[in-house]
N, C-alpha and C positions, 0 to 999 in steps of 0.2 A: 726253585720253583722246579718240580719234576711234570710230565708228559700226566701222571695222576692226578698232581694237584692241577694244573688246567682243565683236564678236563673233569675233574670233578665242580670245578669254578660252570662250568661249559652246563653241567647236569643241574645244577643250584639256582640257577639263571633260568632256566628250560630251554637250552639253548642247543640241544641235541637231540634232535626231534627223531622219531621212528614212524615211520611210513612208507608209502611211494611216490618219491619226488624225480620233477625234472630238474634236473640241475643245468645250469649255463652254459655244460659244456654239450648239450645235446642227451646226455645221457641220463643214466635213470640208476635210482639207488635207493635201499632204502634204511638210509638215514642223511640228516640234514643237517650243517652247523648255522643258526642262525647269528653268525658274529654279530648281528648291531643288538640280541638284547642282553651279550655280556658286554658291550661296548658303552651300552646306556648307563652304566654303572662308571664314573671316573677311575674309584680306585681299580678297579679290575681293569679298566682301560691301562693306568699307567702299570701295573705289573707287568701283563701280557707283554704291551706295546716295549715296555723296558725292555724285556728280554731281548728283541730286534736290534735298540737302540745301543744297548750295552754289547751286543756283537757286533755291530759295525763302527762303536765310538773309536776307536784307532783308523779308520777308513776315512782317506780323504775323500770327504763327501761337499759337495758347495749346496744340491736341494736335494729334495724328497721329491717323486711326483707320484699318482696313483690312477689307478681307473676308477671311474666314478661307476657303481658309489658307495660297495662293500669296501672299499681302499682307503677311501674320504679321510675317515675318522682316524683310520690306523697311520696311514700318512703323515697326519696333523700330529698326531702324537707323537710320534717317531721324534719327527720331524722338531716340538715343540723340547722333549730331550737330549736332542742333538743340537740346539739354538741353531737350526738351518731352517731357510723358509720351505713352506709347503707347495705344492700346485699338484693339481689333476687333469687326466685329459676325460671326456664324458662322451657318451652316444650321440653320431647325427647321421642319421642312413646309414645306420648299423655299422659304422666303424668310428672307432673311438678316434677325437679329436682336441685339440686345444682349442680352448676359447674364453672366455673373459679376459683378453687380455694377457692369457700366462703365454708365456714361450720360453722355449731351450737356449739358453746361452751355448753359441759355439766354445768347446772347449770342457769344459764346465761338467764337473762329475755328477750324476743321479744316481739317488738308491731310490729304488720301485719299491712299494709297499703294496703290499696286498691283506685280504683277510683271507679267503680259503681258494689254494691250488688245489683243483681235480684235474685239469689237462694243461695247464699254464695260458689258456688264450689270451685272455685280456693281458697278462702282463708281457707275455711277446709281444703284442700289439703297441702297448708302452713302451716297452725295449724300442721297438720301431722308428715311435715318435721323435724318441732320446737320438736315436746314429741317424735318422733321417734329418735331421735338422744341426747336425755338428756335434751333438751331446756326449757324454761318454757315459757308460750305464757300468757303475761302480758296483751295483751288487743289486740283489734281489732280497725282501724281506716280507714274512708272510706269518700270519697267526697259525693257520691250517695247513696243514700237508697231506689231502687225502691220497694220496699216490705213495706215500713211505717211501719217499726221496727217489721216484723212476724218473719225476718231470726233473730236467737239468738244462740250465738257463746258459749255461757258458759262461757265468761268470760268479763270484763270490754268493753263497744263499743260504739262508737259517730262515727257516721255521721254531716258533714255539710248541708247536703241538705235531707229531709225525705219526698219522695211524693209517693204516690199509684198510680205506672202505670201499667195498665190492659197491663197482657202478658196473652199470650193461650198457652195451647197444641199444636201441631201444626194441631191434630186431631182439635180442637176446634175453630181456627181461623176463624172467620169473613172474613177476608181480602183473605185468600184462596178461601174461599168459591165465592169470588168475582173474583177470577183468576187474584187477582193482586199481581205480583212478588213482592216478596220476597229479599233485599239484606241484606248481610253480609256487615257491615261497619268496623265491630272489627278487632282485631288480630289474634282471634283464628280459625283456619279452623273448619269449621262444616257442616257437611252437611244437604242442603232443605228437 
């Protein structure tokens, strides 16, 4: 499965959107990857997340952890394919935290899974949760790398789709300068 094959799945499921978007990172872009539209199909979920699982199959991993909400389905599927448990961190007062009785076990190795990485903010937050609780980050796996490998997590990392998708700081956004309204299709509330 090549970048082009995965991109075709995104296009077939209308998960690659064009317009003016406010990203979770606070940046603006003319393209948005709505992974939920792909992951609603179990066969595509298995194919795409299977690439992550295949990449990390020989890595010592005790559990998978993901940031809510976008990473939950990715983490669950990768964990299923690897035969590991899956937990997630969710936002509370603007910070990711463990809830629902989830915990990090000291000395255990965790694979962090996410849907889309632009700046890596949510992944870095989850990595900090793992480390602050005595866990070890074994790697990071994600579906879309909007940075084309510019974001480095300092651990083994793998994405199923690497693209350099243009994004802008709001003050530099040409779409804003054209007075095209920005929309926020993701799960996290961000002020325009």
